N, CA, C, O and the ligand as a Tripos MOL2 file, in Angstrom:
@<TRIPOS>MOLECULE
protein
  293   291    74     0     0
PROTEIN
NO_CHARGES

@<TRIPOS>ATOM
      1 N           0.8490   -1.1930    0.0000 N.3       1 MET1
      2 CA          0.0000    0.0000    0.0000 C.3       1 MET1
      3 C           0.8840    1.2410    0.0000 C.2       1 MET1
      4 O           2.0640    1.1810    0.3460 O.2       1 MET1
      5 N           0.3120    2.3310   -0.3810 N.am      2 THR2
      6 CA          1.0700    3.5740   -0.3860 C.3       2 THR2
      7 C           1.0340    4.2010    0.9990 C.2       2 THR2
      8 O           0.2630    3.7850    1.8640 O.2       2 THR2
      9 N           1.8700    5.1950    1.1950 N.am      3 GLY3
     10 CA          1.9170    5.8620    2.4890 C.3       3 GLY3
     11 C           0.6000    6.5160    2.8380 C.2       3 GLY3
     12 O           0.1830    6.5050    3.9970 O.2       3 GLY3
     13 N          -0.0650    7.0910    1.8330 N.am      4 SER4
     14 CA         -1.3090    7.7870    2.1450 C.3       4 SER4
     15 C          -2.4070    6.7950    2.5250 C.2       4 SER4
     16 O          -3.2790    7.1160    3.3330 O.2       4 SER4
     17 N          -2.3700    5.5950    1.9490 N.am      5 GLU5
     18 CA         -3.3580    4.5820    2.3430 C.3       5 GLU5
     19 C          -3.1400    4.1590    3.7930 C.2       5 GLU5
     20 O          -4.0970    3.9760    4.5460 O.2       5 GLU5
     21 N          -1.8880    4.0080    4.1750 N.am      6 ALA6
     22 CA         -1.5740    3.6510    5.5560 C.3       6 ALA6
     23 C          -2.0660    4.7360    6.4990 C.2       6 ALA6
     24 O          -2.5930    4.4460    7.5740 O.2       6 ALA6
     25 N          -1.8910    5.9830    6.0920 N.am      7 LEU7
     26 CA         -2.3480    7.0990    6.9250 C.3       7 LEU7
     27 C          -3.8690    7.0860    7.0340 C.2       7 LEU7
     28 O          -4.4210    7.2660    8.1200 O.2       7 LEU7
     29 N          -4.5390    6.8730    5.9120 N.am      8 GLU8
     30 CA         -6.0060    6.7770    5.9210 C.3       8 GLU8
     31 C          -6.4700    5.7280    6.9140 C.2       8 GLU8
     32 O          -7.3670    5.9680    7.7220 O.2       8 GLU8
     33 N          -5.8390    4.5540    6.8400 N.am      9 ARG9
     34 CA         -6.2370    3.4570    7.7070 C.3       9 ARG9
     35 C          -6.0210    3.8300    9.1690 C.2       9 ARG9
     36 O          -6.8530    3.5500   10.0310 O.2       9 ARG9
     37 N          -4.8820    4.4690    9.4230 N.am     10 PHE10
     38 CA         -4.5660    4.8740   10.7860 C.3      10 PHE10
     39 C          -5.6260    5.8420   11.3080 C.2      10 PHE10
     40 O          -6.0760    5.7240   12.4470 O.2      10 PHE10
     41 N          -6.0130    6.7840   10.4810 N.am     11 LEU11
     42 CA         -6.9630    7.8080   10.9140 C.3      11 LEU11
     43 C          -8.3490    7.2280   11.1650 C.2      11 LEU11
     44 O          -9.1160    7.7690   11.9610 O.2      11 LEU11
     45 N          -8.6700    6.1340   10.4900 N.am     12 HIS12
     46 CA        -10.0040    5.5710   10.6330 C.3      12 HIS12
     47 C         -10.0520    4.4160   11.6340 C.2      12 HIS12
     48 O         -11.1060    3.8090   11.8230 O.2      12 HIS12
     49 N          -8.9500    4.1110   12.2620 N.am     13 THR13
     50 CA         -8.9200    3.0550   13.2610 C.3      13 THR13
     51 C          -9.0750    3.6740   14.6410 C.2      13 THR13
     52 O          -8.3370    4.5870   15.0120 O.2      13 THR13
     53 N         -10.0420    3.1660   15.3960 N.am     14 ASP14
     54 CA        -10.2180    3.6410   16.7600 C.3      14 ASP14
     55 C          -8.9600    3.3100   17.5580 C.2      14 ASP14
     56 O          -8.5120    2.1630   17.5450 O.2      14 ASP14
     57 N          -8.3840    4.2880   18.2510 N.am     15 PRO15
     58 CA         -7.1550    4.0150   19.0110 C.3      15 PRO15
     59 C          -7.3640    2.9780   20.0930 C.2      15 PRO15
     60 O          -6.3980    2.3590   20.5400 O.2      15 PRO15
     61 N          -8.6200    2.7650   20.5360 N.am     16 GLY16
     62 CA         -8.8810    1.7660   21.5610 C.3      16 GLY16
     63 C          -9.1750    0.3920   20.9980 C.2      16 GLY16
     64 O          -9.3580   -0.5660   21.7490 O.2      16 GLY16
     65 N          -9.2220    0.2890   19.6640 N.am     17 ASP17
     66 CA         -9.5510   -0.9850   19.0160 C.3      17 ASP17
     67 C          -8.4730   -2.0280   19.3200 C.2      17 ASP17
     68 O          -7.2930   -1.8130   19.0420 O.2      17 ASP17
     69 N          -8.8970   -3.1710   19.8990 N.am     18 VAL18
     70 CA         -7.9120   -4.1680   20.3330 C.3      18 VAL18
     71 C          -7.4690   -5.0930   19.2050 C.2      18 VAL18
     72 O          -6.4570   -5.7820   19.3350 O.2      18 VAL18
     73 N          -8.2130   -5.1180   18.1000 N.am     19 GLY19
     74 CA         -7.8590   -6.0080   17.0010 C.3      19 GLY19
     75 C          -8.5890   -7.3310   17.0810 C.2      19 GLY19
     76 O          -9.1720   -7.6700   18.1110 O.2      19 GLY19
     77 N          -8.5550   -8.0910   15.9670 N.am     20 CYS20
     78 CA         -9.3380   -9.3240   15.8550 C.3      20 CYS20
     79 C          -8.9350  -10.3740   16.8910 C.2      20 CYS20
     80 O          -9.8000  -10.9710   17.5320 O.2      20 CYS20
     81 N          -7.6330  -10.6050   17.0620 N.am     21 ASP21
     82 CA         -7.1830  -11.6890   17.9270 C.3      21 ASP21
     83 C          -7.6790  -11.4960   19.3550 C.2      21 ASP21
     84 O          -8.2060  -12.4190   19.9750 O.2      21 ASP21
     85 N          -7.5040  -10.2940   19.8580 N.am     22 GLU22
     86 CA         -7.8880  -10.0260   21.2400 C.3      22 GLU22
     87 C          -9.4040  -10.0220   21.4040 C.2      22 GLU22
     88 O          -9.9270  -10.4940   22.4130 O.2      22 GLU22
     89 N         -10.1030   -9.4880   20.4090 N.am     23 ALA23
     90 CA        -11.5660   -9.4680   20.4750 C.3      23 ALA23
     91 C         -12.1030  -10.9000   20.5080 C.2      23 ALA23
     92 O         -12.9950  -11.2140   21.2950 O.2      23 ALA23
     93 N         -11.5540  -11.7680   19.6460 N.am     24 MET24
     94 CA        -12.0080  -13.1600   19.6100 C.3      24 MET24
     95 C         -11.7060  -13.8730   20.9180 C.2      24 MET24
     96 O         -12.4790  -14.7300   21.3450 O.2      24 MET24
     97 N         -10.5900  -13.5310   21.5630 N.am     25 ALA25
     98 CA        -10.1790  -14.2030   22.7940 C.3      25 ALA25
     99 C         -11.1660  -13.9620   23.9280 C.2      25 ALA25
    100 O         -11.3420  -14.8260   24.7860 O.2      25 ALA25
    101 N         -11.8150  -12.7950   23.9440 N.am     26 VAL26
    102 CA        -12.7230  -12.4760   25.0520 C.3      26 VAL26
    103 C         -14.1630  -12.3460   24.5900 C.2      26 VAL26
    104 O         -15.0290  -11.9080   25.3470 O.2      26 VAL26
    105 N         -14.4200  -12.7370   23.3190 N.am     27 LEU27
    106 CA        -15.7510  -12.5030   22.7460 C.3      27 LEU27
    107 C         -16.8560  -13.1620   23.5630 C.2      27 LEU27
    108 O         -17.8940  -12.5500   23.8130 O.2      27 LEU27
    109 N         -16.6340  -14.4210   23.9850 N.am     28 HIS28
    110 CA        -17.6870  -15.1220   24.7220 C.3      28 HIS28
    111 C         -17.9340  -14.4830   26.0890 C.2      28 HIS28
    112 O         -19.0700  -14.4350   26.5620 O.2      28 HIS28
    113 N         -16.8640  -13.9940   26.7200 N.am     29 ILE29
    114 CA        -17.0170  -13.3340   28.0210 C.3      29 ILE29
    115 C         -17.7840  -12.0280   27.8460 C.2      29 ILE29
    116 O         -18.6970  -11.7090   28.6080 O.2      29 ILE29
    117 N         -17.3890  -11.2920   26.8290 N.am     30 PHE30
    118 CA        -18.0350  -10.0080   26.5610 C.3      30 PHE30
    119 C         -19.5180  -10.2170   26.2360 C.2      30 PHE30
    120 O         -20.3710   -9.4660   26.7070 O.2      30 PHE30
    121 N         -19.8180  -11.2350   25.4330 N.am     31 ALA31
    122 CA        -21.2020  -11.5110   25.0500 C.3      31 ALA31
    123 C         -22.0310  -11.9010   26.2810 C.2      31 ALA31
    124 O         -23.1810  -11.4810   26.4070 O.2      31 ALA31
    125 N         -21.4550  -12.7040   27.1920 N.am     32 GLU32
    126 CA        -22.1670  -13.0900   28.4170 C.3      32 GLU32
    127 C         -22.5070  -11.8580   29.2440 C.2      32 GLU32
    128 O         -23.6130  -11.7450   29.7720 O.2      32 GLU32
    129 N         -21.5520  -10.9320   29.3580 N.am     33 LEU33
    130 CA        -21.7780   -9.7060   30.1260 C.3      33 LEU33
    131 C         -22.9000   -8.8840   29.5190 C.2      33 LEU33
    132 O         -23.7820   -8.3930   30.2240 O.2      33 LEU33
    133 N         -22.8540   -8.7420   28.1930 N.am     34 VAL34
    134 CA        -23.8800   -7.9530   27.5070 C.3      34 VAL34
    135 C         -25.2360   -8.6340   27.6400 C.2      34 VAL34
    136 O         -26.2470   -7.9750   27.8820 O.2      34 VAL34
    137 N         -25.2550   -9.9740   27.4800 N.am     35 ALA35
    138 CA        -26.5170  -10.7170   27.5610 C.3      35 ALA35
    139 C         -27.1120  -10.6120   28.9560 C.2      35 ALA35
    140 O         -28.3330  -10.5780   29.1100 O.2      35 ALA35
    141 N         -26.2540  -10.5600   29.9790 N.am     36 ALA36
    142 CA        -26.7120  -10.4730   31.3600 C.3      36 ALA36
    143 C         -27.1180   -9.0540   31.7280 C.2      36 ALA36
    144 O         -27.6390   -8.8090   32.8160 O.2      36 ALA36
    145 N         -26.8740   -8.1240   30.8130 N.am     37 GLY37
    146 CA        -27.2070   -6.7360   31.0810 C.3      37 GLY37
    147 C         -26.2320   -6.0710   32.0310 C.2      37 GLY37
    148 O         -26.4930   -4.9900   32.5580 O.2      37 GLY37
    149 N         -25.0900   -6.7410   32.2460 N.am     38 ALA38
    150 CA        -24.0800   -6.1910   33.1410 C.3      38 ALA38
    151 C         -23.3860   -5.0120   32.4700 C.2      38 ALA38
    152 O         -23.2580   -4.9430   31.2480 O.2      38 ALA38
    153 N         -22.9470   -4.0970   33.3140 N.am     39 ASP39
    154 CA        -22.1310   -3.0100   32.7810 C.3      39 ASP39
    155 C         -20.8280   -3.5910   32.2800 C.2      39 ASP39
    156 O         -20.1110   -4.2630   33.0210 O.2      39 ASP39
    157 N         -20.5250   -3.3330   31.0230 N.am     40 THR40
    158 CA        -19.2530   -3.8220   30.5190 C.3      40 THR40
    159 C         -18.1460   -2.9470   31.0850 C.2      40 THR40
    160 O         -18.2430   -1.7210   31.1330 O.2      40 THR40
    161 N         -17.0950   -3.6280   31.5080 N.am     41 LYS41
    162 CA        -16.0200   -2.9320   32.1950 C.3      41 LYS41
    163 C         -15.1850   -2.0950   31.2220 C.2      41 LYS41
    164 O         -15.1310   -2.3750   30.0250 O.2      41 LYS41
    165 N         -14.5400   -1.0670   31.7650 N.am     42 PRO42
    166 CA        -13.7240   -0.2100   30.8900 C.3      42 PRO42
    167 C         -12.6900   -0.9990   30.0940 C.2      42 PRO42
    168 O         -12.3500   -0.6140   28.9750 O.2      42 PRO42
    169 N         -12.1870   -2.0930   30.6520 N.am     43 GLU43
    170 CA        -11.1700   -2.8500   29.9200 C.3      43 GLU43
    171 C         -11.7310   -3.5140   28.6630 C.2      43 GLU43
    172 O         -10.9720   -3.9540   27.8000 O.2      43 GLU43
    173 N         -13.0600   -3.5850   28.5610 N.am     44 TYR44
    174 CA        -13.6600   -4.1430   27.3470 C.3      44 TYR44
    175 C         -14.0180   -3.0690   26.3240 C.2      44 TYR44
    176 O         -14.5750   -3.3710   25.2680 O.2      44 TYR44
    177 N         -13.7010   -1.8280   26.6370 N.am     45 ARG45
    178 CA        -14.0300   -0.7410   25.7130 C.3      45 ARG45
    179 C         -13.3750   -0.9500   24.3490 C.2      45 ARG45
    180 O         -13.9750   -0.6850   23.3080 O.2      45 ARG45
    181 N         -12.1310   -1.4320   24.3780 N.am     46 GLY46
    182 CA        -11.4310   -1.6830   23.1320 C.3      46 GLY46
    183 C         -12.0580   -2.8080   22.3280 C.2      46 GLY46
    184 O         -12.0070   -2.8120   21.0990 O.2      46 GLY46
    185 N         -12.6580   -3.7730   23.0440 N.am     47 VAL47
    186 CA        -13.3520   -4.8760   22.3710 C.3      47 VAL47
    187 C         -14.6100   -4.3430   21.6970 C.2      47 VAL47
    188 O         -14.8850   -4.6480   20.5360 O.2      47 VAL47
    189 N         -15.3790   -3.5320   22.4480 N.am     48 ALA48
    190 CA        -16.5900   -2.9480   21.8820 C.3      48 ALA48
    191 C         -16.2470   -2.0900   20.6680 C.2      48 ALA48
    192 O         -16.9580   -2.1090   19.6620 O.2      48 ALA48
    193 N         -15.1630   -1.3460   20.7690 N.am     49 ALA49
    194 CA        -14.7270   -0.4990   19.6530 C.3      49 ALA49
    195 C         -14.3960   -1.3620   18.4440 C.2      49 ALA49
    196 O         -14.7110   -0.9980   17.3110 O.2      49 ALA49
    197 N         -13.7650   -2.5000   18.6830 N.am     50 HIS50
    198 CA        -13.4120   -3.3810   17.5720 C.3      50 HIS50
    199 C         -14.6520   -3.9910   16.9250 C.2      50 HIS50
    200 O         -14.7310   -4.0890   15.7010 O.2      50 HIS50
    201 N         -15.6120   -4.3970   17.7370 N.am     51 LEU51
    202 CA        -16.8220   -5.0180   17.1950 C.3      51 LEU51
    203 C         -17.6040   -4.0310   16.3420 C.2      51 LEU51
    204 O         -18.2700   -4.4240   15.3840 O.2      51 LEU51
    205 N         -17.5250   -2.7570   16.6840 N.am     52 ARG52
    206 CA        -18.1770   -1.7380   15.8620 C.3      52 ARG52
    207 C         -17.4190   -1.5340   14.5550 C.2      52 ARG52
    208 O         -18.0150   -1.2790   13.5090 O.2      52 ARG52
    209 N         -16.1010   -1.6480   14.6330 N.am     53 ALA53
    210 CA        -15.2680   -1.3010   13.4820 C.3      53 ALA53
    211 C         -15.0880   -2.4660   12.5150 C.2      53 ALA53
    212 O         -14.8570   -2.2480   11.3250 O.2      53 ALA53
    213 N         -15.1920   -3.7080   13.0100 N.am     54 CYS54
    214 CA        -14.8470   -4.8820   12.2130 C.3      54 CYS54
    215 C         -16.1070   -5.6920   11.9150 C.2      54 CYS54
    216 O         -16.6860   -6.2890   12.8220 O.2      54 CYS54
    217 N         -16.5300   -5.7180   10.6690 N.am     55 GLY55
    218 CA        -17.7520   -6.4020   10.2760 C.3      55 GLY55
    219 C         -17.7900   -7.8700   10.6680 C.2      55 GLY55
    220 O         -18.7400   -8.2930   11.3260 O.2      55 GLY55
    221 N         -16.7840   -8.6690   10.2870 N.am     56 PRO56
    222 CA        -16.8010  -10.1020   10.6080 C.3      56 PRO56
    223 C         -16.8820  -10.3680   12.1080 C.2      56 PRO56
    224 O         -17.6280  -11.2500   12.5350 O.2      56 PRO56
    225 N         -16.1340   -9.6270   12.9070 N.am     57 CYS57
    226 CA        -16.1670   -9.8340   14.3520 C.3      57 CYS57
    227 C         -17.5080   -9.3750   14.9180 C.2      57 CYS57
    228 O         -18.0390  -10.0030   15.8330 O.2      57 CYS57
    229 N         -18.0590   -8.2870   14.3820 N.am     58 GLY58
    230 CA        -19.3620   -7.8180   14.8180 C.3      58 GLY58
    231 C         -20.4320   -8.8630   14.5490 C.2      58 GLY58
    232 O         -21.3210   -9.0720   15.3740 O.2      58 GLY58
    233 N         -20.3470   -9.5290   13.3790 N.am     59 ASP59
    234 CA        -21.3070  -10.5800   13.0380 C.3      59 ASP59
    235 C         -21.1740  -11.7620   13.9930 C.2      59 ASP59
    236 O         -22.1730  -12.3110   14.4560 O.2      59 ASP59
    237 N         -19.9210  -12.1510   14.2850 N.am     60 ASP60
    238 CA        -19.6860  -13.2460   15.2260 C.3      60 ASP60
    239 C         -20.3010  -12.9190   16.5810 C.2      60 ASP60
    240 O         -20.9210  -13.7670   17.2220 O.2      60 ASP60
    241 N         -20.1160  -11.6760   16.9990 N.am     61 PHE61
    242 CA        -20.6380  -11.2540   18.2910 C.3      61 PHE61
    243 C         -22.1610  -11.3110   18.3000 C.2      61 PHE61
    244 O         -22.7640  -11.8030   19.2540 O.2      61 PHE61
    245 N         -22.7810  -10.8090   17.2350 N.am     62 ASP62
    246 CA        -24.2450  -10.8380   17.1480 C.3      62 ASP62
    247 C         -24.7720  -12.2670   17.2410 C.2      62 ASP62
    248 O         -25.7550  -12.5350   17.9330 O.2      62 ASP62
    249 N         -24.0950  -13.1920   16.5260 N.am     63 GLY63
    250 CA        -24.5230  -14.5830   16.5370 C.3      63 GLY63
    251 C         -24.3790  -15.2010   17.9210 C.2      63 GLY63
    252 O         -25.2560  -15.9270   18.3880 O.2      63 GLY63
    253 N         -23.2580  -14.9000   18.5680 N.am     64 LEU64
    254 CA        -22.9960  -15.4300   19.9010 C.3      64 LEU64
    255 C         -24.0040  -14.8830   20.9050 C.2      64 LEU64
    256 O         -24.5220  -15.6190   21.7450 O.2      64 LEU64
    257 N         -24.2730  -13.5950   20.8100 N.am     65 LEU65
    258 CA        -25.2220  -12.9540   21.7190 C.3      65 LEU65
    259 C         -26.6130  -13.5590   21.5370 C.2      65 LEU65
    260 O         -27.3230  -13.8030   22.5140 O.2      65 LEU65
    261 N         -26.9980  -13.7990   20.2850 N.am     66 ALA66
    262 CA        -28.3010  -14.3980   20.0030 C.3      66 ALA66
    263 C         -28.3720  -15.8040   20.5940 C.2      66 ALA66
    264 O         -29.3940  -16.1870   21.1620 O.2      66 ALA66
    265 N         -27.2930  -16.5720   20.4630 N.am     67 ALA67
    266 CA        -27.2600  -17.9350   20.9850 C.3      67 ALA67
    267 C         -27.3890  -17.9340   22.5040 C.2      67 ALA67
    268 O         -28.1230  -18.7460   23.0670 O.2      67 ALA67
    269 N         -26.6800  -17.0310   23.1630 N.am     68 ILE68
    270 CA        -26.7290  -16.9510   24.6240 C.3      68 ILE68
    271 C         -28.1130  -16.5220   25.0780 C.2      68 ILE68
    272 O         -28.6600  -17.0780   26.0300 O.2      68 ILE68
    273 N         -28.6760  -15.5400   24.4030 N.am     69 THR69
    274 CA        -29.9950  -15.0270   24.7670 C.3      69 THR69
    275 C         -31.0570  -16.0990   24.6150 C.2      69 THR69
    276 O         -31.9910  -16.1710   25.4140 O.2      69 THR69
    277 N         -30.9200  -16.9340   23.5920 N.am     70 ASN70
    278 CA        -31.8850  -18.0160   23.3690 C.3      70 ASN70
    279 C         -31.7740  -19.1160   24.4170 C.2      70 ASN70
    280 O         -32.7660  -19.7440   24.7890 O.2      70 ASN70
    281 N         -30.5300  -19.3400   24.8910 N.am     71 GLU71
    282 CA        -30.3200  -20.3610   25.9120 C.3      71 GLU71
    283 C         -30.9190  -19.9510   27.2430 C.2      71 GLU71
    284 O         -31.4550  -20.7740   27.9850 O.2      71 GLU71
    285 N         -30.8150  -18.6580   27.5290 N.am     72 HIS72
    286 CA        -31.2810  -18.1340   28.8180 C.3      72 HIS72
    287 C         -32.3230  -17.0550   28.5990 C.2      72 HIS72
    288 O         -32.0180  -15.8690   28.7270 O.2      72 HIS72
    289 N         -33.5370  -17.4370   28.2750 N.am     73 PRO73
    290 CA        -34.5540  -16.4400   27.9770 C.3      73 PRO73
    291 C         -34.9590  -15.6380   29.2220 C.2      73 PRO73
    292 O         -35.8110  -14.7540   29.1360 O.2      73 PRO73
    293 ZN        -12.0980   -8.2220   13.8150 Zn       74 ZN74
@<TRIPOS>BOND
     1     1     2 1
     2     2     3 1
     3     3     4 2
     4     3     5 am
     5     5     6 1
     6     6     7 1
     7     7     8 2
     8     7     9 am
     9     9    10 1
    10    10    11 1
    11    11    12 2
    12    11    13 am
    13    13    14 1
    14    14    15 1
    15    15    16 2
    16    15    17 am
    17    17    18 1
    18    18    19 1
    19    19    20 2
    20    19    21 am
    21    21    22 1
    22    22    23 1
    23    23    24 2
    24    23    25 am
    25    25    26 1
    26    26    27 1
    27    27    28 2
    28    27    29 am
    29    29    30 1
    30    30    31 1
    31    31    32 2
    32    31    33 am
    33    33    34 1
    34    34    35 1
    35    35    36 2
    36    35    37 am
    37    37    38 1
    38    38    39 1
    39    39    40 2
    40    39    41 am
    41    41    42 1
    42    42    43 1
    43    43    44 2
    44    43    45 am
    45    45    46 1
    46    46    47 1
    47    47    48 2
    48    47    49 am
    49    49    50 1
    50    50    51 1
    51    51    52 2
    52    51    53 am
    53    53    54 1
    54    54    55 1
    55    55    56 2
    56    55    57 am
    57    57    58 1
    58    58    59 1
    59    59    60 2
    60    59    61 am
    61    61    62 1
    62    62    63 1
    63    63    64 2
    64    63    65 am
    65    65    66 1
    66    66    67 1
    67    67    68 2
    68    67    69 am
    69    69    70 1
    70    70    71 1
    71    71    72 2
    72    71    73 am
    73    73    74 1
    74    74    75 1
    75    75    76 2
    76    75    77 am
    77    77    78 1
    78    78    79 1
    79    79    80 2
    80    79    81 am
    81    81    82 1
    82    82    83 1
    83    83    84 2
    84    83    85 am
    85    85    86 1
    86    86    87 1
    87    87    88 2
    88    87    89 am
    89    89    90 1
    90    90    91 1
    91    91    92 2
    92    91    93 am
    93    93    94 1
    94    94    95 1
    95    95    96 2
    96    95    97 am
    97    97    98 1
    98    98    99 1
    99    99   100 2
   100    99   101 am
   101   101   102 1
   102   102   103 1
   103   103   104 2
   104   103   105 am
   105   105   106 1
   106   106   107 1
   107   107   108 2
   108   107   109 am
   109   109   110 1
   110   110   111 1
   111   111   112 2
   112   111   113 am
   113   113   114 1
   114   114   115 1
   115   115   116 2
   116   115   117 am
   117   117   118 1
   118   118   119 1
   119   119   120 2
   120   119   121 am
   121   121   122 1
   122   122   123 1
   123   123   124 2
   124   123   125 am
   125   125   126 1
   126   126   127 1
   127   127   128 2
   128   127   129 am
   129   129   130 1
   130   130   131 1
   131   131   132 2
   132   131   133 am
   133   133   134 1
   134   134   135 1
   135   135   136 2
   136   135   137 am
   137   137   138 1
   138   138   139 1
   139   139   140 2
   140   139   141 am
   141   141   142 1
   142   142   143 1
   143   143   144 2
   144   143   145 am
   145   145   146 1
   146   146   147 1
   147   147   148 2
   148   147   149 am
   149   149   150 1
   150   150   151 1
   151   151   152 2
   152   151   153 am
   153   153   154 1
   154   154   155 1
   155   155   156 2
   156   155   157 am
   157   157   158 1
   158   158   159 1
   159   159   160 2
   160   159   161 am
   161   161   162 1
   162   162   163 1
   163   163   164 2
   164   163   165 am
   165   165   166 1
   166   166   167 1
   167   167   168 2
   168   167   169 am
   169   169   170 1
   170   170   171 1
   171   171   172 2
   172   171   173 am
   173   173   174 1
   174   174   175 1
   175   175   176 2
   176   175   177 am
   177   177   178 1
   178   178   179 1
   179   179   180 2
   180   179   181 am
   181   181   182 1
   182   182   183 1
   183   183   184 2
   184   183   185 am
   185   185   186 1
   186   186   187 1
   187   187   188 2
   188   187   189 am
   189   189   190 1
   190   190   191 1
   191   191   192 2
   192   191   193 am
   193   193   194 1
   194   194   195 1
   195   195   196 2
   196   195   197 am
   197   197   198 1
   198   198   199 1
   199   199   200 2
   200   199   201 am
   201   201   202 1
   202   202   203 1
   203   203   204 2
   204   203   205 am
   205   205   206 1
   206   206   207 1
   207   207   208 2
   208   207   209 am
   209   209   210 1
   210   210   211 1
   211   211   212 2
   212   211   213 am
   213   213   214 1
   214   214   215 1
   215   215   216 2
   216   215   217 am
   217   217   218 1
   218   218   219 1
   219   219   220 2
   220   219   221 am
   221   221   222 1
   222   222   223 1
   223   223   224 2
   224   223   225 am
   225   225   226 1
   226   226   227 1
   227   227   228 2
   228   227   229 am
   229   229   230 1
   230   230   231 1
   231   231   232 2
   232   231   233 am
   233   233   234 1
   234   234   235 1
   235   235   236 2
   236   235   237 am
   237   237   238 1
   238   238   239 1
   239   239   240 2
   240   239   241 am
   241   241   242 1
   242   242   243 1
   243   243   244 2
   244   243   245 am
   245   245   246 1
   246   246   247 1
   247   247   248 2
   248   247   249 am
   249   249   250 1
   250   250   251 1
   251   251   252 2
   252   251   253 am
   253   253   254 1
   254   254   255 1
   255   255   256 2
   256   255   257 am
   257   257   258 1
   258   258   259 1
   259   259   260 2
   260   259   261 am
   261   261   262 1
   262   262   263 1
   263   263   264 2
   264   263   265 am
   265   265   266 1
   266   266   267 1
   267   267   268 2
   268   267   269 am
   269   269   270 1
   270   270   271 1
   271   271   272 2
   272   271   273 am
   273   273   274 1
   274   274   275 1
   275   275   276 2
   276   275   277 am
   277   277   278 1
   278   278   279 1
   279   279   280 2
   280   279   281 am
   281   281   282 1
   282   282   283 1
   283   283   284 2
   284   283   285 am
   285   285   286 1
   286   286   287 1
   287   287   288 2
   288   287   289 am
   289   289   290 1
   290   290   291 1
   291   291   292 2
@<TRIPOS>SUBSTRUCTURE
     1 MET1         2 RESIDUE 1 A MET
     2 THR2         6 RESIDUE 1 A THR
     3 GLY3        10 RESIDUE 1 A GLY
     4 SER4        14 RESIDUE 1 A SER
     5 GLU5        18 RESIDUE 1 A GLU
     6 ALA6        22 RESIDUE 1 A ALA
     7 LEU7        26 RESIDUE 1 A LEU
     8 GLU8        30 RESIDUE 1 A GLU
     9 ARG9        34 RESIDUE 1 A ARG
    10 PHE10       38 RESIDUE 1 A PHE
    11 LEU11       42 RESIDUE 1 A LEU
    12 HIS12       46 RESIDUE 1 A HIS
    13 THR13       50 RESIDUE 1 A THR
    14 ASP14       54 RESIDUE 1 A ASP
    15 PRO15       58 RESIDUE 1 A PRO
    16 GLY16       62 RESIDUE 1 A GLY
    17 ASP17       66 RESIDUE 1 A ASP
    18 VAL18       70 RESIDUE 1 A VAL
    19 GLY19       74 RESIDUE 1 A GLY
    20 CYS20       78 RESIDUE 1 A CYS
    21 ASP21       82 RESIDUE 1 A ASP
    22 GLU22       86 RESIDUE 1 A GLU
    23 ALA23       90 RESIDUE 1 A ALA
    24 MET24       94 RESIDUE 1 A MET
    25 ALA25       98 RESIDUE 1 A ALA
    26 VAL26      102 RESIDUE 1 A VAL
    27 LEU27      106 RESIDUE 1 A LEU
    28 HIS28      110 RESIDUE 1 A HIS
    29 ILE29      114 RESIDUE 1 A ILE
    30 PHE30      118 RESIDUE 1 A PHE
    31 ALA31      122 RESIDUE 1 A ALA
    32 GLU32      126 RESIDUE 1 A GLU
    33 LEU33      130 RESIDUE 1 A LEU
    34 VAL34      134 RESIDUE 1 A VAL
    35 ALA35      138 RESIDUE 1 A ALA
    36 ALA36      142 RESIDUE 1 A ALA
    37 GLY37      146 RESIDUE 1 A GLY
    38 ALA38      150 RESIDUE 1 A ALA
    39 ASP39      154 RESIDUE 1 A ASP
    40 THR40      158 RESIDUE 1 A THR
    41 LYS41      162 RESIDUE 1 A LYS
    42 PRO42      166 RESIDUE 1 A PRO
    43 GLU43      170 RESIDUE 1 A GLU
    44 TYR44      174 RESIDUE 1 A TYR
    45 ARG45      178 RESIDUE 1 A ARG
    46 GLY46      182 RESIDUE 1 A GLY
    47 VAL47      186 RESIDUE 1 A VAL
    48 ALA48      190 RESIDUE 1 A ALA
    49 ALA49      194 RESIDUE 1 A ALA
    50 HIS50      198 RESIDUE 1 A HIS
    51 LEU51      202 RESIDUE 1 A LEU
    52 ARG52      206 RESIDUE 1 A ARG
    53 ALA53      210 RESIDUE 1 A ALA
    54 CYS54      214 RESIDUE 1 A CYS
    55 GLY55      218 RESIDUE 1 A GLY
    56 PRO56      222 RESIDUE 1 A PRO
    57 CYS57      226 RESIDUE 1 A CYS
    58 GLY58      230 RESIDUE 1 A GLY
    59 ASP59      234 RESIDUE 1 A ASP
    60 ASP60      238 RESIDUE 1 A ASP
    61 PHE61      242 RESIDUE 1 A PHE
    62 ASP62      246 RESIDUE 1 A ASP
    63 GLY63      250 RESIDUE 1 A GLY
    64 LEU64      254 RESIDUE 1 A LEU
    65 LEU65      258 RESIDUE 1 A LEU
    66 ALA66      262 RESIDUE 1 A ALA
    67 ALA67      266 RESIDUE 1 A ALA
    68 ILE68      270 RESIDUE 1 A ILE
    69 THR69      274 RESIDUE 1 A THR
    70 ASN70      278 RESIDUE 1 A ASN
    71 GLU71      282 RESIDUE 1 A GLU
    72 HIS72      286 RESIDUE 1 A HIS
    73 PRO73      290 RESIDUE 1 A PRO
    74 ZN74       293 GROUP 0 **** ****
């Protein structure tokens, strides 16, 4: 990529975004918290930021949340 593309990407990435690997590592914990209506802790802010920014991870989260919600109506 060119330098300007790298800059574009940098500018559009949330500085708190933890990235795919870290989001996937805690996705089930985060989904349980959200499903339980618990306040998500500040340390998960970067995960939430990533789920908003990353389509595939956001979809995974939606599916997981739906599965948890269905298990525990
Ligand atoms: Zn991702």
